[in-house]
N, C-alpha and C positions, 0 to 999 in steps of 0.2 A: 213481389217477393212471396206473398201468401199463395198466389196461384201456382208459382213454381214449386213450392213445398208440397202443396196438395197434389200436384202432378207426380212428384217423386213418390209420395205415399201411395197414390193410386196405382203406380206401376208395380210396387211391391204387392199390393192387394191382388192385382191381376195375376202375378206370378204364383201366388199362394192360393188362388181360387177363393178369395175373400170377397163377399158381396157387400158387407158393411163393417165399418170400424168405429168403435166408440173411443173417444179421447176425453176423459174427465179432467177436472181441476183437482187433482188429488195426488197423494203420495201413498206408500204402503201402510200408512198409519191413519188415513182418513183425516188428516189435519186440515184446518180451515185455510190457513196460509201455508204455502209450500216453498221449499228451497228452489233455487234456479234450475237445478238438475231436473226437477219434476214439473216444470212449467211447459209441458208438451202441448197442452191445448192452446196456450197463448202463442207459442212458437208456430203452431200449424195454422191457426185461424187469424191471428193479429189482434184478437180481443184480449185485453189485459186485465179485465175485472177479476176479482178474487173468486167469483162463483160462476160456473157455467159448464156445460157439457157439449162437446162437438160430436156429431155423427157424420161420417163420410161414406158416400157411395160412389159408384163409378161416374155418375152424371149429375150428382147433386150433393149438397152438404147443408146441414142445419146446425144452428147453435141455440141451445136452450139456456136462458138465464132469467132471473127474477126482476121485479120492478125497480130495484135499486139501480139497475144497470141498463135499462131500456135505451135511454138517450145515448149513453156512452157506446153501447154495443152497436146501435144503429150507425153511428159515425164511424166506428173502427172497422165494421164489416163492409162498409160501402165499397163496391168494386171488387170484392174478394171472391164473389161467387158463392159465398156462404149466406144462407137465409137465416134471419133472426126469428126465433119462435119465442114469443113473450109468455113465459110461464104464468099460469094463473089467470090469464085473460080468456074470457068466454070464446069458445070456438077454436081455440088454438090446441092442436093435438099435443099430448105429452110425447116425449122422446120414445117411450115404450110403445105407444100407439103408432107412432110414425114407423118404427122398425117392424112392428108386426104387420103393418100394411105394405111396406116397401120390400122387405127381404123375400125373395122368391121361395117357394116350397123347396125343401131339401137344400137350402142355401147354407152359407157359412157366415157367422158373425165373429169378429175378432175384437179382442181388447187385451191389454196387459193385465193379467189376473192379479197382480200385486196392487193395482191402484183402483180396483173396483171393490166396493164393500161386499162381503160374502152374502149377506141377506139380499142385497140388490141383484147380485149376479145370479143367485139361485132362483129368484123370482122370475127374472128375465129368461133364464134357461128353461124353466118349466113351461112358460107360455110359448116360447118359440119352438119347443119340442113338438107341439101340436102340429106345426107346419113342417116338421122334420129338419128344422134348422139345427146345425151343430155349432159348437163353440170352439174357437181357436184362441187359447188364453195363455200360452206359454212363450209367446214371442212379443217383443215390443217393436212393432212396425215403425212407429214414429222415431224411436231411438235408432233404428237402422238407417233412416233417412237423414237424421239430425247429425251431420258430420262434425260440427263444432260445438257439440253439447257440453255445457259446463260440467265440471267434476262434481260428484256427490259431496256435500259438505261434511267436514270433520273438524269441529272446533273443540278446544279443551273444555272438559267438564269441570264445574266447580261446585263445591258444597254450599248448601244454604244452611247456615248455622241455626241452632235451636232458638237463639234469641230473635231470629226472624221467623222460623217455621213454627215454633211453639211446641212441636212434638218431634221425637226422634224417629228415624226410619225403622228402628227396631219396634217401637210402639205401634207405628202404623202397620207394619207387617203382622204384628200380633192381632190387630183389629181386623185385618183382611182374613186371616186364618180363622178367626172366630166366625166371620160371615161365611166362609167356605164350609165350616163344620155344620152350620145351620142349614146350608143348602145341600149338604151331603156331597160336596165336591172334594176331590183329592188333588186337583190341579187347577190353577187359574192362569189363563193366557191373557196377557195384557199387551196391546199394540199401540194404544193411544199415547202420544208423547207427553201430553200434559199430565195424564194420570200417572205415568211412570216417574216424571219429574217430581210430582207431589209425593208419591209413595216413598221414594228413596232420597228425598231432599237433595237432589242434584239438578243443576241447570247447565246450559251451554248456549251456543248461539248458532245452532244448525238451521234455524228458520228465522228469516228476517223479522225483527220486532217481537219475536216470541222465544224466550230463553229456554229452549228445550234441546234434548240430545237425541239424535237419530238412534233408536234402540227398540228392542222388544224385551219383555220381561215374562218370566214364568215363575209362579209361586206354588210350591207344594206345602204340605203340612209341616215339613221340617227343613226345607231347603228353598233357596231363591236364586234365580239366574238372570243376569242382565246380558243381553245379546247386543254387542256394540263394537264399533271399530276400536281395537285396542289402543290406537294412536291417540284417541280422545281422552284416555284415562291416565292421569298422572298418579304418582305414588300416594299423595295425600288422599285423593278420592278412592283409590284402590284399597288403602288401609281402612278407611271409614266404611266402605261397603263390606269389606271382609268382616269387620267387627259387627256389622248388622246381619251377618250370615248370608251375604250375597256373593255368588261365584260369577266370574266373567266368562263369557263365551263369544266367539266371533259373530258379527252382525247377521250374516246370512245363514248361520248354523241353525237358526230356528226352523228353517225349511227341511232340515234333516231329522228333526225330532220325531219320535214314534209315539203317537198319542193313543194307539190302539188299546182298548180295554180300560182306558182311564175315564173318570168322570170330570169333565172339563167345564169350568165356569168361564164363560166368555160372552161377548156381545157380538152377534153376527152382523149387526149394523155397523160395527167398527172393524172387526177382524177382516182382513182382505180375502178375496175369493180364492186366491192361490193357497193361502194357509188353511182356509176352511175345507178345501178339497183334500187336504192331507190329514184330516181328522180320523179317517179310516173307521174302525169300529168303536171309536170313543163315544161315550154318552155325553151329549152336549146339554149343558144347563145354560140356556140362552137367556141371559138377563143383562140389564144395564150394568156396566162395571160398578162395583160398590164404591170404588174410589171417587166416582163422579159426585155423589151426594156428600161423601165425607169431606171432600175438598171445597165443595160449594158452601158448606157451613163453616165459616171462618172461626177459629178458636180465639180465645181472649188475647193471646199474644199477637196474632195476626191483626185483629181488630184495632188494637192500640197502635200497632205499627202503621196500619192504613190511615188512621187519623193524622199521624205525623206526615206521611207521604203526601196526603192531599193538601196539607197546609203548604208544604214546599212547592207542590205543583201549582197551587193557587197563587202563590207569590210570583212564579214565573209567568203565568197567564195574565195576572193583573199588571205586572210590569210591561208586558207586551201590549196590552190594551192602551196603557198610558203612552207608551212610545208611539204606537200607531196614531193615536189622536193628535199627538204633538207634531208628527212628521209628515203625515199624508198631505200631498199637495205642495210640500216644501222641498222634499227630497224624493228621488225616484225610488219607488217601492213596487215590487211586482209580487205576484202570488208566490213564486219560488223564493225570492229573497225574504219575504215576510216569514215564510215557514222556516227558513234557515235561521232567522233571527230568534224566533220563538224557541227553536231547539237549542240555540246557544244560551238562552236564559235558563232552560232546564239543566243544561250541562253545569251551570253554576251552583245547582242545588245539591246538597249532600245526599249521597246514596244513589244518585241517578246513574243508570246503566245505558239505556237506549230508549228511543221512542217505542211506544207499545203498538203502534201501527203507523203506516205512512200517512203523514199529516194531509188532511183535506183542506187546502187553502184556496178558497174560491170567491172570486169577485163577480158581482152582478149576475148575468145569466148563467155563468159557469156553476154557481151555487145551486141551480135547479137540478143538477145531476148529483144525486145523493152521495155517490162515492167517486166524485170527480178527482182526478189526479193531475195536478199542474205539470206540464212538461215544457221544454224549451219552445215547442211549437205553439203551445196554447197559453203560455205564461203572460197573463193579462197584467197591465200596469194599474195599480190602485190609484184612484182619483178622489178628490174631495167631494164626492157625491155618491149616493147609493149605499148599498149594503155589502159587507164583506163577511163571509162565513169561514170560521176556522175550527175544525174538528181535529183534536190532537190528544196525545196522552204520553205517559212515560212509564218505563219500567224502573222501579226503584227496589233496593233491597227490602224496603219496607212496604212494597206492594205495587199494584198496577193501577194506573189512573186513565181516565177517559173523560174528556170535557169538550163541549162545543159552546162557542159564543158567536153570536152574529152582531156585528158592530156597524153602526151608522158612521160613514166616513164624511158625511156632509148632509145636505138636504136629501130627503127621501120622499117618495110619492105617498099619497093617502092610502093606496092599496098596500104598500109595503108596511106602513105604520099599523094598519088594521091587522095584517097578518102577523106582524111581530108581536103585537099585543095579545092576539089569540094564543100564540105559542107560549108566551110568558104565563098567561092564565092557565094554560094546560099543564105546564111544568109544575106550577105552584099547587094546583089541585091534587096532583098525584103525590107529590112529596109530603103533603100535609094529610094524607089519608089516614083514617083510623078504621080498622077492620078486624073481624073475628078470625082466629086461627082456623085454618082449613081453606082460606081463600087462595086462589091461584091468580096469576097475572091476568088471566082472561076475565076474572071478576072485577078487576080494578082498571082495566085499560080505558073504559069509557070516561073515567075521570079526566084523563089526558086528552082523549080524542074528542070529547064532547064539545068544547069551545070551537074546535076546528070544523067538526061536523055541522055545527050551527051555521057556519058560513057556506055550507053546501060543498065543501071540498074535503079531501082526505090525503093521507100520505101512504104510499105503497110499501110499507114495511112495518115491522113491529115497533112498539113504543120504547122497548128497552130490552136489554140482554144481561145475563149474568156476567160478572167480571172475575177473573182469576186473581191469584196472589203470586206476583212475579211469575206470571204464566200467560195463558191466552187471554186477550182482552175480551173475547167472546167466550162465555163458559156456560154450558148447560148445568142443571136442568131448569133454572128459573128464568123468567122473562115476563114482559108485558106484551100482550097481543090480543086483538079483539076476536080472533077465531083461531082454533087449533090448527097448526100446520105440523103434521106428524114428524116430518123430517127435521124440523127445527128443534124438537125436543126441549121446549122452553115453557112447559105448562105445569111444572111441579107445584105442589103446595109450597107457599112461601114460609120458610123456616127462619127463626131467629139466627142471625149470623150470615145470612145470604146477602150479597151485594148485587144490586141491579141498577142499570142505568134508567134514567127518566129523560127521554129525548124526542118529544113530538116535534113536528116540523110542517112547513108549508113549502111546496116546490112548484113554481109556475114556470113552465118551459119557456125559454126565450126572454125571461124577465128577471126573476130573482129566486133565491132559495133562503129559507130561514130555519135554523134549528137552535134550540137551547138545550143543553144536556148537563144534568147533575147525576152523581152516583148516590144511591140510597142504600143504607144499611137497615135490614129488617130487624126489629127489636120487639121484645115482649113488653106489653103495657099492663093495664089493670086486668085482673082475673076476678070475675064475679059470677052471679047465678046464670048469666048468659054465655059464659065461656071465657076463653083467654083472648083478650084484645091485643092487637098488634099495631105497631106504628113504624114509621121510617125516620131514621136519623140521617140528615143530609151530610154527606162526607165532602162534597165539592164546594169550594168557596172562591168565587170570583164574581165581580159585579155583572149584573144584567143591564145592558146599556139603556139608561133612562132617556138618552137622546132619540131613541127609536120608539119610545112607548107613548101610548095615548091613555093617560090615567083616567080620563072621562069614560073610557070603555070598560073600566074595571069596577067591581063592587067594592064596598068598604072592607069586606072580609079579605078579598084578594089583595087590596092595597096593604092591609095589615100583615098578611103573609109575606109580601115582598119587603116591607119595611123591616120586619123581624129578621128576615134572611139577610138583608143588606147590613143590618146592625152587626150580625155575627161576622159577615165578611170583613167589615171594618175592624172589628175587635181582634180577629184572628190574623189578618193579613197585614194591617198597617204597621205593626212593630218591626216588620222585616223590610220596609220600604225606606227610600230616601225621604227627607222632609217634603220635597216637591211632589213626589209620588203619593205620599200619604195625604197631602192636602188635596190632590186631585181625587183620590179615592174617597175622601170625606164628602166631596161634592157629588161624586157618582154613586154614593150609597145614602144620599140624603133622603129623609122621609118624603113620601109623596102624599 
């Protein structure tokens, strides 16, 4: 199937004199997850991971992805004729280096200009220009070959009331205009869906697991425009937007706007190449969207709502753990059926809308793939032995959740117990951190990675990411990582009100994978002559499986941290459980 699709695209490339074609995992808004219409890279390559870029030439093709997906990509690309290039591994060329080497002088590079970030496209164009390479960016070659392509999503938009959002759209627009004035901008172009959703207090379901609306926004000092499919906007939403001073325009009309002579605040790392090329004589104020930091720092209403949503989510996860412990080995349970049951428990919780991402339900060796996705072909049956990892989350009106627990289904090996305990120690060390204001995630990452590094192993990803509010489960600009990765944009100073995950892990290919994940709220602590101290409030509450733990490998301080956490889990979660579940939870949160 993949080889046939590649052949069809290559025929189009030959007809149009194209030497190389780039197919990213992207939509016109540089979203992390994209709707079915925009999954061109997955359709053409067969690799279904959420991150990766495909480059196609007449006689070869390569796919670049990061360490989260090495194992998955290797399996899915087998026999496709597409070579896997492991990003970040020594000696592996970047896609840019590959193209610079492979495209002949005076050749032609094609890509759909709507789905490549402007900054990335301009950088590539400048470097290739030295070889006389020209760009063809106004045609979607994959779309021409993709005959049964799904329709672009258009779901009904809904309002996020102030009791959830904490601030009105009118207030948020005033804040943006204040920032525009400070930066001497008269126009602000916004293409990122999560920023638009936050700014206008609207949500939809145009991207799976991410409640956003396919749209663009334009803000001037006295007007605001939302470019959207009119079929997505009902009368209630239209009236609310009008009251906030927002005018509706057709989705694609943004490409007809004349920006000449304007001073435009935008982020060229997010605005797509096709739009950036239409700026004409505009003066570009190229900075991170101000909405990004504003929405990352949750307000008091959002924070209080988040506390409620995490209790509800913790109830669902705790009930799931109880059910799993009681039924594994007695009834048939598979990775897919377990994930379905967990979702059904979330659906019972007040305010639940949908999962915040596709659940990672992974048993045994499958858990060694960080972003494994169970399918009918791989759906392993859970047995009363070994470890099972479940990474899941929910979208609630009161916020977004993300939690991972690794569960012993029966006897486990000494190596599994050692690794599980190291991960537990790592999670506890980071969530109990005390630090001075001004620290970034890069300053604190060692707290989580240290116990794992002590074993001479590592995990090929960050330790944590920012989390949105009824928005993207991965949100810039905060995160935990041991080195700066510019494209991740997760190295901001940790501000009070930011929510960040704490999720170290161990992944042993062919054997097992372990991850424990809690969400942390950054808070202000004591201020003294040394400065403003900060700490984390743990938002996530569900037991860490004592059946997989080796208490003898933990210090007294670490045991105290775990006991304190488990006491909170019992106090917060047990009131919502059946007597049998509560008694089980009491045993599984006992002091060690």
